[in-house]
C-alpha positions as CSV (number, residue, x, y, z in Angstrom):
1,X,0.1,-0.4,-0.1
2,X,2.0,3.3,-1.1
3,X,-1.0,5.4,-0.1
4,X,0.9,6.5,3.2
5,X,3.7,8.1,1.0
6,X,0.9,10.3,-0.6
7,X,-1.1,11.2,2.5
8,X,0.6,13.9,3.7
9,X,2.4,15.3,0.4
10,X,1.1,18.3,-0.8
11,X,1.6,17.9,-4.1
12,X,-0.4,14.7,-3.9
13,X,-3.2,16.3,-2.8
14,X,-3.1,19.4,-5.3
15,X,-3.1,16.1,-7.7
16,X,-6.2,15.0,-7.0
17,X,-7.8,18.1,-7.2
18,X,-6.4,18.3,-10.8
19,X,-7.5,14.6,-11.5
20,X,-11.0,15.3,-10.7
21,X,-11.0,17.8,-14.2
22,X,-8.4,16.0,-16.1
23,X,-8.9,12.0,-16.9
24,X,-5.6,9.8,-15.6
25,X,-3.0,12.6,-16.0
26,X,0.9,11.4,-16.4
27,X,2.7,11.4,-12.9
28,X,6.0,11.3,-12.2
29,X,7.1,10.3,-8.3
30,X,10.3,12.2,-7.1
31,X,12.0,10.8,-3.7
32,X,14.5,13.0,-1.8
33,X,16.6,15.1,-3.2
34,X,14.1,15.4,-6.5
35,X,15.6,12.1,-7.7
36,X,12.7,10.1,-10.2
37,X,12.0,6.8,-9.6
38,X,13.0,4.3,-12.0
39,X,11.5,1.2,-12.9
40,X,12.9,-0.9,-15.5
41,X,9.8,-1.8,-18.2
42,X,9.5,-4.1,-20.8
43,X,7.1,-4.3,-24.0
44,X,5.7,-7.4,-24.3
45,X,7.0,-8.2,-27.6
46,X,10.4,-8.4,-26.3
47,X,9.0,-10.9,-23.5
48,X,7.8,-13.3,-25.9
49,X,11.0,-12.6,-27.6
50,X,12.8,-13.9,-24.4
51,X,10.7,-16.7,-24.1
52,X,11.0,-17.7,-27.7
53,X,14.9,-17.5,-27.1
54,X,14.6,-19.5,-24.0
55,X,12.6,-22.4,-25.4
56,X,15.1,-22.7,-28.1
57,X,18.1,-22.5,-26.2
58,X,20.2,-25.5,-24.8
59,X,18.4,-26.5,-21.5
60,X,19.8,-24.5,-18.4
61,X,17.8,-26.0,-15.4
62,X,17.5,-23.8,-12.4
63,X,18.8,-20.8,-14.2
64,X,16.5,-17.5,-14.2
65,X,16.9,-14.9,-16.8
66,X,15.8,-11.3,-16.3
67,X,14.4,-9.0,-19.0
68,X,13.6,-5.7,-19.8
69,X,13.8,-2.5,-22.2
70,X,17.3,-1.6,-23.5
71,X,16.9,0.9,-21.0
72,X,15.2,2.1,-17.9
73,X,13.7,5.6,-18.3
74,X,12.9,7.4,-15.2
75,X,9.7,8.5,-14.5
76,X,10.5,12.1,-15.1
77,X,11.2,11.4,-18.2
78,X,8.6,9.1,-19.1
79,X,6.1,11.9,-17.8
80,X,7.3,14.0,-20.4
81,X,7.4,11.7,-23.5
82,X,3.7,10.7,-22.3
83,X,2.5,13.8,-21.9
84,X,3.8,15.2,-25.3
85,X,2.8,12.4,-26.5
86,X,-1.2,12.8,-25.2
87,X,-1.1,16.4,-25.4
88,X,-1.8,16.8,-21.5
89,X,-0.1,18.0,-18.6
90,X,2.4,15.7,-16.7
91,X,2.6,16.4,-13.0
92,X,5.2,15.6,-10.0
93,X,4.8,14.4,-6.9
94,X,7.3,14.6,-4.0
95,X,7.2,11.3,-1.5
96,X,9.4,11.1,1.2
97,X,11.3,7.6,-0.6
98,X,12.8,6.9,-3.2
99,X,12.6,3.9,-5.7
100,X,14.9,2.5,-8.6
101,X,14.6,-0.8,-9.2
102,X,17.3,-2.0,-12.1
103,X,17.5,-5.0,-13.6
104,X,20.9,-6.8,-15.0
105,X,19.9,-8.1,-18.6
106,X,23.4,-9.2,-19.2
107,X,22.5,-13.1,-18.4
108,X,19.9,-12.9,-21.0
109,X,21.8,-11.0,-23.6
110,X,24.9,-13.6,-23.0
111,X,23.3,-16.7,-23.1
112,X,20.0,-16.4,-24.9
113,X,21.3,-13.5,-27.3
114,X,18.2,-11.7,-26.4
115,X,18.3,-8.4,-28.0
116,X,15.3,-6.0,-26.5
117,X,14.0,-3.6,-29.1
118,X,11.0,-2.0,-27.8
119,X,12.3,1.0,-25.5
120,X,9.7,3.1,-23.7
121,X,9.8,6.0,-26.5
122,X,9.4,3.1,-29.2
123,X,6.3,1.6,-27.2
124,X,4.5,5.4,-27.2
125,X,5.3,6.0,-31.0
126,X,4.0,2.8,-31.5
127,X,0.5,2.6,-30.1
128,X,-2.4,4.5,-31.6
129,X,-3.7,6.8,-29.1
130,X,-7.1,8.5,-29.1
131,X,-7.5,12.4,-29.4
132,X,-8.3,13.8,-25.9
């Protein structure tokens, strides 16, 4: 439950007021020191590539592979790209905790020849957007 991170954030209460007028605006979370939250994203087409490669590879029991897109995008950058794409205002909320989650996909690259193709930008460009 992330609500305790937000309930005392003045930014979040301002955003809730905005959200009553605007349907689901893109929101970036900033932790202490203004560091943006980072999460790896992966397009289903890259996941399918990884699974196909794993099925075709030499058996490697008990081996775990991480897969993600070609690069991790921080939330501020993602919100800017998304807001520009759908022509709505993006918002930033300051929270008292940071979040950075990086995956090491080098084992999948090396053992499976995994080559992720779909960056966040490419996913946005490939999507058909409805007029807002």
